[in-house]
py3Dmol code that shows the C-alpha trace and the ligand (Angstrom):
import py3Dmol

protein = """\
ATOM      1  CA  MET A   1       0.000   0.000   0.000  1.00  0.00           C
ATOM      2  CA  VAL A   2       2.673   2.430   1.075  1.00  0.00           C
ATOM      3  CA  HIS A   3       4.743   1.247  -1.756  1.00  0.00           C
ATOM      4  CA  LYS A   4       1.968   1.895  -4.276  1.00  0.00           C
ATOM      5  CA  ARG A   5       1.299   5.381  -2.956  1.00  0.00           C
ATOM      6  CA  PHE A   6       4.939   6.174  -3.189  1.00  0.00           C
ATOM      7  CA  GLN A   7       4.938   4.946  -6.743  1.00  0.00           C
ATOM      8  CA  SER A   8       2.065   7.170  -7.856  1.00  0.00           C
ATOM      9  CA  LYS A   9       3.611  10.164  -6.127  1.00  0.00           C
ATOM     10  CA  PHE A  10       6.822   9.412  -7.880  1.00  0.00           C
ATOM     11  CA  SER A  11       5.163   9.230 -11.280  1.00  0.00           C
ATOM     12  CA  LEU A  12       3.354  12.498 -10.563  1.00  0.00           C
ATOM     13  CA  VAL A  13       6.679  14.177  -9.866  1.00  0.00           C
ATOM     14  CA  LEU A  14       8.092  12.623 -12.997  1.00  0.00           C
ATOM     15  CA  LEU A  15       5.151  13.788 -15.075  1.00  0.00           C
ATOM     16  CA  SER A  16       5.251  17.354 -13.839  1.00  0.00           C
ATOM     17  CA  SER A  17       8.985  17.648 -14.324  1.00  0.00           C
ATOM     18  CA  ALA A  18       8.600  16.256 -17.822  1.00  0.00           C
ATOM     19  CA  SER A  19       5.995  18.857 -18.677  1.00  0.00           C
ATOM     20  CA  ALA A  20       8.090  21.588 -17.073  1.00  0.00           C
ATOM     21  CA  LEU A  21      10.993  20.467 -19.222  1.00  0.00           C
ATOM     22  CA  SER A  22       8.974  20.470 -22.423  1.00  0.00           C
ATOM     23  CA  PHE A  23       7.617  23.921 -21.585  1.00  0.00           C
ATOM     24  CA  PHE A  24      11.163  25.095 -21.090  1.00  0.00           C
ATOM     25  CA  ILE A  25      12.181  23.625 -24.455  1.00  0.00           C
ATOM     26  CA  PHE A  26       9.194  25.365 -26.016  1.00  0.00           C
ATOM     27  CA  LEU A  27      10.319  28.711 -24.566  1.00  0.00           C
ATOM     28  CA  VAL A  28      13.849  28.220 -25.860  1.00  0.00           C
ATOM     29  CA  ALA A  29      12.502  27.275 -29.279  1.00  0.00           C
ATOM     30  CA  CYS A  30      10.387  30.434 -29.294  1.00  0.00           C
ATOM     31  CA  ASP A  31      13.414  32.489 -28.548  1.00  0.00           C
ATOM     32  CA  PHE A  32      15.255  30.911 -31.420  1.00  0.00           C
ATOM     33  CA  ARG A  33      12.227  31.625 -33.570  1.00  0.00           C
ATOM     34  CA  LEU A  34      11.648  27.999 -34.387  1.00  0.00           C
ATOM     35  CA  VAL A  35       8.090  28.250 -33.331  1.00  0.00           C
ATOM     36  CA  ARG A  36       7.326  31.737 -34.508  1.00  0.00           C
ATOM     37  CA  PRO A  37       5.153  31.707 -37.619  1.00  0.00           C
ATOM     38  CA  PRO A  38       6.427  33.692 -40.615  1.00  0.00           C
ATOM     39  CA  SER A  39       4.925  37.147 -40.764  1.00  0.00           C
ATOM     40  CA  GLU A  40       1.777  37.468 -42.744  1.00  0.00           C
ATOM     41  CA  LYS A  41       2.116  38.972 -46.166  1.00  0.00           C
ATOM     42  CA  PRO A  42       0.429  42.360 -46.112  1.00  0.00           C
ATOM     43  CA  GLU A  43      -2.681  42.301 -48.157  1.00  0.00           C
ATOM     44  CA  ILE A  44      -3.309  44.640 -50.979  1.00  0.00           C
ATOM     45  CA  LYS A  45      -6.923  45.505 -51.302  1.00  0.00           C
ATOM     46  CA  ASN A  46      -8.783  45.271 -54.573  1.00  0.00           C
ATOM     47  CA  GLY A  47      -6.461  43.204 -56.668  1.00  0.00           C
ATOM     48  CA  SER A  48      -2.841  43.574 -57.512  1.00  0.00           C
ATOM     49  CA  ILE A  49      -0.916  46.774 -57.777  1.00  0.00           C
ATOM     50  CA  LEU A  50      -1.235  46.414 -61.493  1.00  0.00           C
ATOM     51  CA  GLY A  51      -4.456  47.389 -63.035  1.00  0.00           C
ATOM     52  CA  ASN A  52      -5.531  48.677 -59.675  1.00  0.00           C
ATOM     53  CA  ASN A  53      -7.105  51.925 -58.888  1.00  0.00           C
ATOM     54  CA  PRO A  54      -5.026  54.099 -56.580  1.00  0.00           C
ATOM     55  CA  ALA A  55      -8.156  55.972 -55.696  1.00  0.00           C
ATOM     56  CA  SER A  56      -9.284  52.805 -53.937  1.00  0.00           C
ATOM     57  CA  GLY A  57      -6.699  53.464 -51.271  1.00  0.00           C
ATOM     58  CA  GLN A  58      -4.179  51.032 -52.622  1.00  0.00           C
ATOM     59  CA  ARG A  59      -0.861  52.731 -52.125  1.00  0.00           C
ATOM     60  CA  PRO A  60       1.912  50.225 -51.562  1.00  0.00           C
ATOM     61  CA  TRP A  61       4.504  52.984 -51.301  1.00  0.00           C
ATOM     62  CA  GLU A  62       2.790  54.553 -48.317  1.00  0.00           C
ATOM     63  CA  HIS A  63       4.637  53.876 -45.124  1.00  0.00           C
ATOM     64  CA  SER A  64       3.107  51.204 -42.918  1.00  0.00           C
ATOM     65  CA  LEU A  65       4.627  49.227 -40.088  1.00  0.00           C
ATOM     66  CA  GLU A  66       3.308  46.018 -41.559  1.00  0.00           C
ATOM     67  CA  MET A  67       5.052  46.617 -44.876  1.00  0.00           C
ATOM     68  CA  LEU A  68       8.195  47.772 -43.136  1.00  0.00           C
ATOM     69  CA  SER A  69       8.546  44.647 -41.054  1.00  0.00           C
ATOM     70  CA  ARG A  70       7.803  42.496 -44.077  1.00  0.00           C
ATOM     71  CA  GLY A  71      10.479  44.437 -46.006  1.00  0.00           C
ATOM     72  CA  LYS A  72      12.989  43.935 -43.234  1.00  0.00           C
ATOM     73  CA  GLU A  73      12.306  40.222 -43.238  1.00  0.00           C
ATOM     74  CA  ILE A  74      12.749  39.894 -46.998  1.00  0.00           C
ATOM     75  CA  PHE A  75      15.828  42.078 -46.906  1.00  0.00           C
ATOM     76  CA  SER A  76      17.403  39.713 -44.403  1.00  0.00           C
ATOM     77  CA  MET A  77      16.620  36.766 -46.683  1.00  0.00           C
ATOM     78  CA  TYR A  78      17.774  38.150 -50.036  1.00  0.00           C
ATOM     79  CA  CYS A  79      19.890  41.254 -49.578  1.00  0.00           C
ATOM     80  CA  VAL A  80      21.889  41.077 -46.362  1.00  0.00           C
ATOM     81  CA  SER A  81      24.511  38.763 -47.879  1.00  0.00           C
ATOM     82  CA  CYS A  82      25.783  41.650 -50.031  1.00  0.00           C
ATOM     83  CA  HIS A  83      24.361  44.808 -48.509  1.00  0.00           C
ATOM     84  CA  GLY A  84      24.932  43.845 -44.889  1.00  0.00           C
ATOM     85  CA  LYS A  85      22.553  43.685 -41.971  1.00  0.00           C
ATOM     86  CA  GLY A  86      22.343  47.443 -41.605  1.00  0.00           C
ATOM     87  CA  GLY A  87      22.455  48.042 -45.375  1.00  0.00           C
ATOM     88  CA  ARG A  88      25.945  49.500 -45.229  1.00  0.00           C
ATOM     89  CA  GLY A  89      27.182  47.465 -48.188  1.00  0.00           C
ATOM     90  CA  ASP A  90      29.325  45.340 -45.927  1.00  0.00           C
ATOM     91  CA  GLY A  91      27.712  41.914 -46.235  1.00  0.00           C
ATOM     92  CA  PRO A  92      30.049  38.919 -46.240  1.00  0.00           C
ATOM     93  CA  GLY A  93      29.022  37.942 -49.789  1.00  0.00           C
ATOM     94  CA  GLY A  94      29.872  41.391 -51.092  1.00  0.00           C
ATOM     95  CA  ALA A  95      33.553  41.337 -50.228  1.00  0.00           C
ATOM     96  CA  GLY A  96      35.685  41.768 -53.325  1.00  0.00           C
ATOM     97  CA  ILE A  97      32.738  42.352 -55.655  1.00  0.00           C
ATOM     98  CA  VAL A  98      33.327  45.053 -58.274  1.00  0.00           C
ATOM     99  CA  PRO A  99      31.476  47.358 -58.244  1.00  0.00           C
ATOM    100  CA  PRO A 100      30.888  46.820 -54.534  1.00  0.00           C
ATOM    101  CA  PRO A 101      27.372  46.508 -53.121  1.00  0.00           C
ATOM    102  CA  ARG A 102      25.951  49.918 -52.539  1.00  0.00           C
ATOM    103  CA  ASP A 103      25.884  51.424 -49.071  1.00  0.00           C
ATOM    104  CA  LEU A 104      22.120  51.858 -48.946  1.00  0.00           C
ATOM    105  CA  VAL A 105      22.278  54.148 -45.925  1.00  0.00           C
ATOM    106  CA  ALA A 106      24.562  56.674 -47.635  1.00  0.00           C
ATOM    107  CA  GLY A 107      22.423  56.131 -50.735  1.00  0.00           C
ATOM    108  CA  ARG A 108      24.540  57.507 -53.543  1.00  0.00           C
ATOM    109  CA  TRP A 109      22.090  56.181 -56.091  1.00  0.00           C
ATOM    110  CA  ARG A 110      22.932  55.402 -59.664  1.00  0.00           C
ATOM    111  CA  LYS A 111      19.339  54.688 -60.556  1.00  0.00           C
ATOM    112  CA  GLY A 112      17.651  57.085 -58.177  1.00  0.00           C
ATOM    113  CA  GLY A 113      16.145  57.023 -54.713  1.00  0.00           C
ATOM    114  CA  THR A 114      12.464  57.673 -55.325  1.00  0.00           C
ATOM    115  CA  SER A 115      10.103  54.829 -54.417  1.00  0.00           C
ATOM    116  CA  LYS A 116       9.438  54.164 -58.066  1.00  0.00           C
ATOM    117  CA  GLU A 117      13.125  54.144 -58.987  1.00  0.00           C
ATOM    118  CA  LEU A 118      13.979  51.790 -56.139  1.00  0.00           C
ATOM    119  CA  PHE A 119      11.121  49.516 -57.162  1.00  0.00           C
ATOM    120  CA  VAL A 120      12.462  49.391 -60.723  1.00  0.00           C
ATOM    121  CA  THR A 121      16.057  48.770 -59.551  1.00  0.00           C
ATOM    122  CA  ILE A 122      14.921  45.922 -57.314  1.00  0.00           C
ATOM    123  CA  SER A 123      12.741  44.496 -60.073  1.00  0.00           C
ATOM    124  CA  GLU A 124      15.314  44.724 -62.856  1.00  0.00           C
ATOM    125  CA  GLY A 125      18.701  44.747 -61.168  1.00  0.00           C
ATOM    126  CA  ILE A 126      21.619  46.750 -62.541  1.00  0.00           C
ATOM    127  CA  GLU A 127      23.138  45.409 -65.706  1.00  0.00           C
ATOM    128  CA  GLY A 128      26.800  44.541 -65.666  1.00  0.00           C
ATOM    129  CA  THR A 129      26.885  44.330 -61.854  1.00  0.00           C
ATOM    130  CA  SER A 130      26.098  41.642 -59.336  1.00  0.00           C
ATOM    131  CA  MET A 131      22.955  43.527 -58.358  1.00  0.00           C
ATOM    132  CA  GLY A 132      20.530  40.975 -59.742  1.00  0.00           C
ATOM    133  CA  SER A 133      16.884  41.244 -60.640  1.00  0.00           C
ATOM    134  CA  TYR A 134      14.327  40.436 -57.972  1.00  0.00           C
ATOM    135  CA  GLY A 135      11.405  40.606 -60.348  1.00  0.00           C
ATOM    136  CA  HIS A 136      10.461  37.088 -59.326  1.00  0.00           C
ATOM    137  CA  LEU A 137       9.417  38.343 -55.883  1.00  0.00           C
ATOM    138  CA  ASP A 138       5.794  39.306 -55.481  1.00  0.00           C
ATOM    139  CA  LYS A 139       5.232  42.958 -56.199  1.00  0.00           C
ATOM    140  CA  ILE A 140       3.962  43.584 -52.722  1.00  0.00           C
ATOM    141  CA  ASP A 141       7.223  42.180 -51.383  1.00  0.00           C
ATOM    142  CA  ARG A 142       9.238  44.434 -53.699  1.00  0.00           C
ATOM    143  CA  TRP A 143       7.266  47.408 -52.411  1.00  0.00           C
ATOM    144  CA  ALA A 144       7.963  46.211 -48.883  1.00  0.00           C
ATOM    145  CA  LEU A 145      11.678  46.227 -49.767  1.00  0.00           C
ATOM    146  CA  VAL A 146      11.334  49.754 -51.153  1.00  0.00           C
ATOM    147  CA  GLN A 147       9.782  50.863 -47.877  1.00  0.00           C
ATOM    148  CA  PHE A 148      12.546  49.203 -45.911  1.00  0.00           C
ATOM    149  CA  VAL A 149      15.350  50.727 -48.010  1.00  0.00           C
ATOM    150  CA  ARG A 150      13.739  54.140 -47.705  1.00  0.00           C
ATOM    151  CA  SER A 151      13.480  53.682 -43.949  1.00  0.00           C
ATOM    152  CA  ILE A 152      17.241  53.189 -43.577  1.00  0.00           C
ATOM    153  CA  THR A 153      18.631  55.570 -46.152  1.00  0.00           C
ATOM    154  CA  GLU A 154      19.828  59.074 -45.488  1.00  0.00           C
ATOM    155  CA  ARG A 155      19.018  60.022 -49.043  1.00  0.00           C
ATOM    156  CA  LYS A 156      15.559  59.551 -50.330  1.00  0.00           C
ATOM    157  CA  SER A 157      14.085  61.546 -53.111  1.00  0.00           C
ATOM    158  CA  ASP A 158      10.414  62.322 -53.277  1.00  0.00           C
ATOM    159  CA  ASP A 159       8.292  60.858 -56.000  1.00  0.00           C
ATOM    160  CA  SER A 160       5.854  62.864 -57.957  1.00  0.00           C
ATOM    161  CA  LEU A 161       2.588  61.468 -56.654  1.00  0.00           C
ATOM    162  CA  SER A 162       0.869  61.496 -60.011  1.00  0.00           C
ATOM    163  CA  ASP A 163       3.839  59.719 -61.536  1.00  0.00           C
ATOM    164  CA  LEU A 164       3.660  57.006 -58.866  1.00  0.00           C
ATOM    165  CA  GLU A 165      -0.078  56.621 -59.203  1.00  0.00           C
ATOM    166  CA  ASP A 166       0.344  56.351 -62.919  1.00  0.00           C
ATOM    167  CA  PHE A 167       3.126  53.793 -62.505  1.00  0.00           C
ATOM    168  CA  VAL A 168       1.137  51.410 -60.315  1.00  0.00           C
ATOM    169  CA  THR A 169      -1.872  51.465 -62.582  1.00  0.00           C
ATOM    170  CA  LYS A 170       0.142  50.328 -65.582  1.00  0.00           C
ATOM    171  CA  PRO A 171       1.186  46.735 -66.180  1.00  0.00           C
ATOM    172  CA  TYR A 172       4.694  46.040 -65.001  1.00  0.00           C
ATOM    173  CA  LYS A 173       6.531  42.787 -64.573  1.00  0.00           C
TER     174      LYS A 173
END
"""
ligand_1 = """\
43
HEC
C 25.150 39.502 -54.981
C 25.188 40.754 -54.256
C 23.907 41.567 -54.124
C 22.704 41.165 -53.593
C 22.333 39.818 -53.026
C 21.855 42.339 -53.645
N 22.516 43.395 -54.180
Fe 21.824 45.279 -54.378
N 23.558 45.868 -55.191
C 24.655 45.061 -55.399
C 25.689 45.813 -56.074
C 27.045 45.281 -56.480
C 25.188 47.125 -56.258
C 25.890 48.301 -56.888
C 25.710 48.262 -58.361
C 26.334 49.463 -59.041
O 27.266 50.021 -58.498
O 25.827 49.820 -60.074
C 23.854 47.113 -55.681
C 23.034 48.217 -55.644
C 21.792 48.252 -55.072
C 20.965 49.433 -54.970
C 21.368 50.823 -55.431
C 20.817 51.153 -56.772
C 21.284 52.513 -57.222
O 20.471 53.222 -57.827
O 22.402 52.883 -56.981
C 19.826 49.066 -54.321
C 18.647 49.951 -53.970
C 19.930 47.655 -54.038
N 21.131 47.189 -54.504
C 18.962 46.934 -53.379
C 19.046 45.558 -53.166
C 18.004 44.791 -52.563
C 16.707 45.361 -52.022
C 18.434 43.501 -52.545
C 17.696 42.286 -52.063
C 16.418 42.036 -52.691
C 19.769 43.482 -53.114
N 20.093 44.747 -53.492
C 20.543 42.346 -53.216
C 24.774 43.738 -55.033
C 23.781 42.972 -54.482
"""
view = py3Dmol.view(width=600, height=400)
view.addModel(protein, "pdb")
view.setStyle({"model": 0}, {"cartoon": {"style": "trace"}})
view.addModel(ligand_1, "xyz")
view.setStyle({"model": 1}, {"stick": {}})
view.zoomTo()
view.show()
């Protein structure tokens, strides 16, 4: 009898320490972002940014925290290797590349620093350099990258609003 009671107490202790351990592992996993779901892709209302109607409130260039964090995430996947974590052009994959990856913070643009120009550069790349084309990324993700680059650069140029609105209503790859 005593023996049995001891046994069940023992298994209770075992069980609770096992669940405490798995909870601990869960917390560690969270910290290492194993468990964290990927961020949701921001939604663009009323169709794509092509053939859309800017008057409907669809303005992917307009600063939003959602787009910015998406942009940061994509930047760390595709761009950090050359441009570096802080965009300073000092990524490990960029060492020795000629011309070197641009310091996006200093932003001495060859192709321009308006939202539209950055979108085109990201979509088409820069010929003759290792800046490739990222036209295969969803447009919303390219706009998210534009927002991120503009958030870190010291040199952004303003777009003409009508030009931008015109640009997003026309088909573009
Ligand atoms: C393989 C290396 C590499 C990767 C990866 C890379 N870039 Fe570049 N990037 C470059 C180089 C090199 C230049 C400079 C080209 C030049 O001098 O004309 C550049 C230039 C740029 C410019 C400046 C354009 C201008 O007008 O001067 C922007 C903006 C840019 N990259 C954004 C990005 C973004 C966003 C990504 C990720 C989607 C990315 N790059 C990924 C190498 C890279």
